[in-house]
C-alpha positions as CSV (number, residue, x, y, z in Angstrom):
1,M,109.1,158.5,52.4
2,E,112.7,159.2,51.3
3,R,112.5,162.8,52.7
4,F,111.2,161.4,56.0
5,I,114.2,159.0,56.2
6,E,116.6,161.9,55.5
7,F,114.9,164.1,58.2
8,K,115.1,161.2,60.7
9,N,118.8,160.7,59.9
10,E,119.4,164.4,60.4
11,V,117.6,164.3,63.8
12,V,119.6,161.3,64.9
13,K,122.8,162.9,64.0
14,F,121.8,166.2,65.7
15,C,121.0,164.2,68.9
16,E,124.2,162.2,68.8
17,N,126.2,165.4,68.4
18,K,124.4,167.1,71.4
19,F,125.0,164.0,73.5
20,E,128.8,164.1,72.6
21,I,128.9,167.8,73.5
22,S,127.2,167.1,76.8
23,K,129.7,164.3,77.6
24,K,132.7,166.6,76.8
25,E,131.2,169.4,78.9
26,Y,130.8,167.1,81.9
27,E,134.5,165.9,81.4
28,L,135.6,169.6,81.2
29,R,133.8,170.4,84.5
30,K,135.4,167.5,86.2
31,H,138.9,168.7,85.3
32,E,138.0,172.3,86.3
33,N,137.0,171.0,89.7
34,Q,140.3,169.0,90.0
35,V,142.3,172.1,89.3
36,K,140.3,174.1,91.9
37,N,141.0,171.3,94.4
38,L,144.7,171.4,93.5
39,Y,144.8,175.1,94.0
40,Q,143.2,174.7,97.4
41,R,145.8,172.0,98.3
42,I,148.6,174.4,97.4
43,G,147.1,177.1,99.6
44,E,146.6,174.7,102.5
45,Y,150.2,173.4,102.1
46,V,151.7,176.8,102.0
47,Y,149.7,177.9,105.0
48,R,150.6,174.9,107.1
49,N,154.3,175.0,106.2
50,R,154.8,178.7,106.2
51,S,158.0,178.4,108.2
52,G,159.7,176.1,105.6
53,I,158.1,175.4,102.2
54,E,159.1,172.1,100.6
55,E,159.4,172.8,96.9
56,P,159.1,169.3,95.5
57,K,155.6,168.9,96.9
58,L,154.5,172.2,95.3
59,V,156.1,171.2,92.0
60,E,154.1,167.9,92.0
61,I,150.9,169.8,92.6
62,I,151.7,172.4,89.9
63,N,152.4,169.6,87.4
64,L,149.0,168.0,88.1
65,I,147.4,171.4,87.5
66,N,149.3,171.8,84.2
67,E,148.1,168.2,83.2
68,D,144.5,169.1,83.9
69,N,144.8,172.5,82.1
70,T,146.1,170.7,79.0
71,K,143.2,168.1,79.2
72,M,140.6,170.9,79.7
73,F,142.0,172.8,76.5
74,E,141.8,169.6,74.5
75,I,138.3,168.8,75.7
76,S,137.2,172.5,74.9
77,K,138.7,172.2,71.4
78,E,136.7,169.0,70.9
79,I,133.5,170.7,72.2
80,G,134.2,173.6,69.8
81,R,134.6,171.2,66.9
82,L,131.4,169.4,67.6
83,S,129.4,172.6,68.1
84,G,131.0,174.6,65.3
85,S,132.8,176.9,67.7
86,K,136.3,177.2,69.1
87,A,138.0,177.3,72.5
88,C,140.0,180.1,74.0
89,P,143.6,178.9,74.6
90,V,143.8,180.9,77.8
91,C,140.7,180.2,79.8
92,N,139.1,177.3,77.7
93,K,135.8,179.3,77.1
94,I,133.9,178.1,74.1
95,V,133.4,181.1,71.8
96,G,131.9,181.6,68.3
97,Q,134.0,180.5,65.3
98,T,134.3,184.1,64.1
99,A,135.2,185.6,67.5
100,T,138.4,187.7,67.6
101,F,138.6,188.0,71.4
102,C,137.4,185.8,74.2
103,C,134.3,187.0,75.8
104,K,135.4,185.6,79.3
105,C,139.1,186.7,79.6
106,G,139.5,189.1,76.7
107,S,142.4,187.3,75.1
108,K,143.0,187.6,71.4
109,L,142.1,184.4,69.6
């Protein structure tokens, strides 16, 4: 009976961990989509105002992108911690704990 309880506790912990990873991955995708939308806004803004670009508006959008990139890296690190992996500091790809280079962007880890 004691072994059964230990096994049950391990299964519960495993499921809770997987659930946390899924939540973090969802949050990461949300920020990635926000960054894509911000890049699109920059492109639209530059296209519409190609005769005279107002720099403060672009700086505001770039700052929003930087904030989301920082959040994405922190979320990726948390996913890595939960899954026994680590995150690439350049592209946020989750890679194996022993990886030397990122398999997505090739950066040295």
